[in-house]
C-alpha positions in Angstrom: -73.8 81.6 74.2 -73.7 84.5 76.6 -70.3 85.9 77.1 -68.6 88.9 78.9 -65.0 90.4 77.7 -62.8 92.1 80.2 -59.9 94.2 79.1 -57.7 95.4 81.9 -54.4 97.4 82.2 -52.6 97.6 85.2 -49.2 97.6 86.0 -48.5 95.0 89.8 -55.6 91.9 102.5 -52.1 90.8 103.0 -50.6 88.2 100.8 -47.4 86.2 101.4 -44.2 88.1 101.2 -42.2 87.8 98.2 -40.1 84.8 97.8 -36.8 85.3 96.2 -36.4 83.3 93.0 -34.4 80.2 93.9 -32.1 80.5 90.8 -30.2 83.7 89.3 -32.0 85.4 86.3 -31.6 83.7 83.2 -32.6 86.4 80.3 -33.5 83.5 78.1 -35.8 81.7 80.2 -39.4 83.4 80.4 -40.1 81.9 83.6 -37.0 83.3 85.2 -37.6 86.7 83.8 -41.1 86.7 85.0 -40.2 85.4 88.4 -37.5 88.0 89.0 -39.6 90.9 87.5 -42.4 90.1 90.0 -40.1 89.8 93.0 -38.0 93.1 92.0 -41.5 95.1 91.6 -43.1 93.7 94.8 -40.0 94.3 97.1 -39.8 98.1 96.2 -40.4 100.2 99.3 -43.5 101.7 97.2 -44.5 102.0 93.5 -47.3 104.0 91.8 -49.4 102.5 88.9 -51.8 104.2 86.3 -54.4 102.0 85.0 -57.1 101.9 82.2 -59.8 99.2 82.3 -62.8 98.4 80.0 -65.8 96.2 81.0 -67.9 95.1 78.0 -71.1 93.4 77.7 -73.8 93.9 75.0 -74.5 97.3 76.2 -72.4 100.3 76.4 -68.9 99.8 77.9 -67.6 100.7 81.2 -64.6 102.4 81.4 -62.3 103.0 84.4 -59.3 105.2 85.0 -57.3 105.5 87.9 -54.1 105.0 89.7 -52.8 102.7 92.7 -50.2 103.6 95.3 -48.9 100.4 97.0 -46.2 101.0 99.9 -44.6 98.0 101.6 -45.6 96.2 103.7 -49.3 96.4 103.2 -50.7 99.8 102.4 -52.4 100.6 99.4 -54.2 103.6 98.0 -56.6 103.2 94.9 -58.5 106.2 93.4 -60.7 105.8 90.1 -63.5 107.2 88.2 -65.9 105.2 86.0 -68.0 106.0 83.3 -71.0 107.9 84.3 -69.2 109.8 86.8 -68.8 107.2 89.6 -65.6 108.1 91.7 -63.8 106.0 94.4 -61.1 106.4 96.6 -60.0 103.2 98.7 -57.5 103.2 101.6 -56.3 99.6 102.6 -54.0 99.0 105.5 -53.5 95.3 105.5 -57.1 94.0 106.7 -58.3 97.3 107.4 -60.3 99.0 104.4 -61.8 102.4 104.2 -63.8 103.9 101.1 -64.4 107.6 100.5 -68.4 108.4 100.1 -68.9 112.0 98.8 -72.1 112.4 101.0 -70.7 111.0 104.3 -66.9 110.9 104.0 -64.8 107.9 105.0 -66.4 104.8 105.9 -65.6 101.1 106.2 -65.6 98.9 103.2 -68.6 96.9 104.5 -70.3 100.1 105.5 -70.1 101.3 101.8 -71.1 97.8 100.5 -67.8 96.9 99.0 -66.5 93.9 101.2 -63.8 93.3 98.5 -62.4 96.6 98.1 -58.6 96.9 97.6 -58.5 93.3 96.8 -58.0 91.1 93.6 -57.8 93.4 90.4 -57.8 96.4 92.9 -54.6 95.2 94.3 -51.4 95.1 92.1 -49.4 93.1 94.8 -52.1 90.4 94.9 -51.8 90.3 91.1 -48.2 90.1 91.0 -48.4 87.4 93.6 -50.6 85.3 91.7 -48.8 85.7 88.6 -45.2 84.9 89.9 -46.5 81.4 91.1 -48.3 80.9 87.6 -45.3 80.8 85.2 -45.8 77.6 83.3 -47.2 79.1 80.3 -44.5 82.1 80.0 -43.1 82.8 76.9 -40.6 85.7 75.5 -42.0 87.1 72.2 -39.3 89.6 72.2 -36.7 91.6 74.3 -38.2 92.7 77.6 -41.5 91.3 76.6 -43.4 88.4 78.2 -46.6 86.7 77.6 -48.7 84.1 79.4 -52.0 82.5 79.4 -54.4 82.3 82.4 -57.0 79.6 83.0 -60.3 80.5 84.6 -59.1 79.1 87.8 -56.3 81.7 88.0 -58.8 84.7 86.9 -61.1 83.5 89.9 -58.1 84.0 92.3 -57.6 87.4 90.9 -61.2 88.7 90.8 -61.7 87.5 94.2 -64.7 89.6 95.7 -64.9 91.7 92.4 -66.9 88.8 90.9 -70.2 87.9 92.4 -70.1 84.1 93.8 -71.5 81.7 91.1 -71.7 84.4 88.7 -69.2 83.1 86.1 -68.2 79.7 84.6 -64.7 79.7 85.4 -63.9 76.6 83.4 -64.9 78.2 80.2 -63.1 81.6 80.9 -59.5 82.5 80.1 -57.0 85.4 79.5 -54.0 86.4 77.7 -51.5 88.4 79.7 -48.8 90.7 78.3 -45.9 92.3 80.1 -42.9 94.4 79.6 -39.9 94.8 81.8 -37.2 97.7 82.2 -33.6 97.5 82.3 -33.5 96.7 85.8 -36.0 93.8 85.2 -38.9 95.4 87.1 -42.5 95.3 85.9 -43.2 98.3 83.4 -46.4 97.6 81.6 -49.0 94.9 82.1 -52.1 94.3 80.0 -54.8 91.5 80.4 -57.6 90.6 78.0 -60.0 88.4 79.6 -63.3 86.8 78.4 -65.5 85.6 81.2 -68.4 83.4 80.6 -71.4 84.6 83.1 -73.8 82.1 84.3 -76.1 84.9 85.3 -78.7 85.5 82.7 -78.7 89.1 83.5 -75.0 89.7 82.3 -74.2 90.5 78.9 -75.0 88.8 75.4 -72.9 87.5 72.5 -68.9 88.1 72.5 -67.8 91.6 72.7 -64.3 92.9 72.7 -62.7 95.9 74.5 -59.2 97.6 74.1 -56.8 99.6 76.3 -53.6 101.4 76.0 -50.4 101.7 78.3 -50.4 104.6 80.7 -47.0 103.7 82.3 -45.5 103.1 85.7 -43.9 105.6 88.0 -41.6 104.2 90.9 -40.7 105.4 94.2 -37.6 104.2 96.0 
């Protein structure tokens, strides 16, 4: 069986504005903690995340290091470098997206051949919006910690344009998510270990595992 393992560390186009949880925070209820943490993080004036990610197939893993700055109500800056020296800078202002090309400067995402830039896994606000709506499997393994599982359908929503259409069998894909929150119940660290089953014969062979370490979160008022 061909498979591909994706390990992401993140924190959290326009998405619907955060909806305030209907009930007060219950620190013993995992769903309540997660809903409030996502809301509290998304409603800040701005926040900055540092991330590391590793995409592994049967070949050499592809590593990413970068940072995102999210400014309400819809401006995102992303800067990352990948194995081999690839470097990208992306600015998204709602539905307008620009990508920095070292040869020609700033161009639109379409001109850069990256129509999905600043979406899905590159957009912490979109990730938090999806997580806050998928709390059914949330659990509390310890103080300030949250765990939950994602199905392939949830992964497909997060991946968006970062995954080629038809390239993965989402029904056979899954992910385990882990989060920690701070004393103000805002998201502090986020890890995602996802295994995606490709349908494309040119992607990967045999199960491969990756890993990452937290880089932390800096918030701006």
